[in-house]
C-alpha positions, -999 to +999 in steps of 0.1 A: +045-564+359+073-574+337+099-560+313+105-574+276+127-572+245+113-587+213+144-579+182+148-589+144+180-585+140+214-606+117+242-622+135+238-626+167+217-602+198+234-577+209+247-582+246+246-541+259+205-550+253+209-581+275+225-568+299+201-534+304+170-564+305+192-579+335+198-544+353+160-529+346+149-572+360+170-562+391+165-524+398+133-510+376+136-472+386+104-467+373+083-489+397+079-488+437+084-531+433+119-527+415+127-565+410+113-585+384+122-620+402+092-644+392+116-661+366+121-655+327+125-665+296+129-663+259+115-680+219+142-672+195+143-685+157+177-688+135+181-690+103+214-707+088+219-724+059+181-718+043+163-736+078+144-722+112+153-737+141+141-731+171+156-722+207+127-720+235+137-722+271+116-707+307+131-713+340+121-699+377+149-684+380+150-644+378+171-633+351+200-619+369+205-655+391+206-677+355+242-677+344+240-710+322+203-690+302+219-662+296+253-676+283+230-698+259+207-668+250+246-647+236+260-676+224+237-676+196+247-670+159+229-668+132+220-652+096+181-637+111+178-642+141+143-634+161+131-633+193+111-620+225+131-626+261+111-614+287+121-608+324+084-614+354+070-602+381+038-617+387+010-592+410-005-627+418+023-648+440-003-680+440+004-679+396+047-683+396+068-711+391+081-724+357+041-734+342+037-694+343+072-676+333+064-660+301+074-668+265+038-692+269+031-717+236-001-728+221-006-737+184-032-727+168-040-741+132-017-742+107+007-718+135+031-719+163+024-690+189+050-677+211+037-648+236+048-625+264+029-600+280+033-570+303+005-556+321-030-571+337-061-577+329-099-578+355-101-613+356-144-604+347-133-594+315-127-634+306-156-662+305-143-677+329-121-663+354-118-685+382-093-710+363-058-710+379-033-693+346-023-661+343-042-633+326-016-635+298-022-670+288-055-665+284-048-638+259-031-662+242-056-686+243-082-659+231-056-650+201-060-689+195-097-696+197-101-663+169-073-679+146-090-712+145-129-709+152-133-673+131-103-687+104-084-646+113-051-646+108-027-641+136-027-604+132-063-599+130-067-620+159-039-603+181-056-567+167-090-582+177-081-592+212-065-562+222-097-541+211-116-560+230-094-563+261-080-528+263-110-508+290-102-539+314-058-535+315-036-518+332-016-524+299-017-550+271+022-543+257+036-579+246+049-593+216+038-626+198+053-647+171+041-664+150+057-693+129+040-714+099+067-737+076+057-717+044+069-681+062+089-687+088+086-669+123+068-633+124+074-606+149+046-586+163+045-564+194+017-545+205+019-511+229-010-500+248-018-485+285-045-477+305-038-438+310-069-437+333-054-465+352-018-452+362-015-455+397+015-438+415+032-467+424+048-467+392+052-437+370+037-440+333+073-436+319+070-473+331+044-484+303+066-469+272+077-487+248+104-483+220+119-488+190+155-475+180+178-481+143+188-518+151+154-530+149+153-535+189+124-525+205+132-519+240+111-506+274+115-478+291+139-491+320+161-505+290+164-480+277+172-457+305+203-483+320+214-479+280+209-442+284+193-447+246+183-411+229+175-419+198+152-448+203+115-436+195+085-439+210+059-464+191+027-456+187-003-463+215-031-479+199-010-497+178+005-532+166+037-532+145+057-560+129+095-568+127 
């Protein structure tokens, strides 16, 4: 299980959200596991002088120990900023390390895809359940296949994948940025968790995602540390575009 924030903003990435994610990763008050210590990463698109650039970073260090990665993230400035920051806790300790840190990247047709996920999916949901990849990476592969083989646009492919997998998942809370050279980056966030599979090891609040007036989507633990009372819960089962 993991934590992520996603945002579409201007000027800079607000430090309070990064601090909230760091605290949530070090001590998650809604989970018995507490720490999200299996690496972290981000993808940040920045528009300056009408041109886009992208910073893609992954580290197997915990976010709360990676000062260099955080300092660079805090230094980013731009006219427009679209991004995802993800901190990971793996349920399968043989699938840890730099290769398995989110966000994942794949190219699908004319699109660059970046994907981060919080949750787990039963391996039997996939065509080849024994491949040594995380369920999150295989989800992104499915999205890619629908774009390339079925000629679906990214939003349609994302929604189709969520619908197919939802009965096999604890949570499909996730974020997808797709980029094409004509339109730049588009950020999508899916909000779904399976109420029937919530267990005593975590509070149901753990799975909840919220959006605020600053156009940041944050998980419940970040909301807790920021004491954000004005944030609104996303609509369960929906995908939103920021």
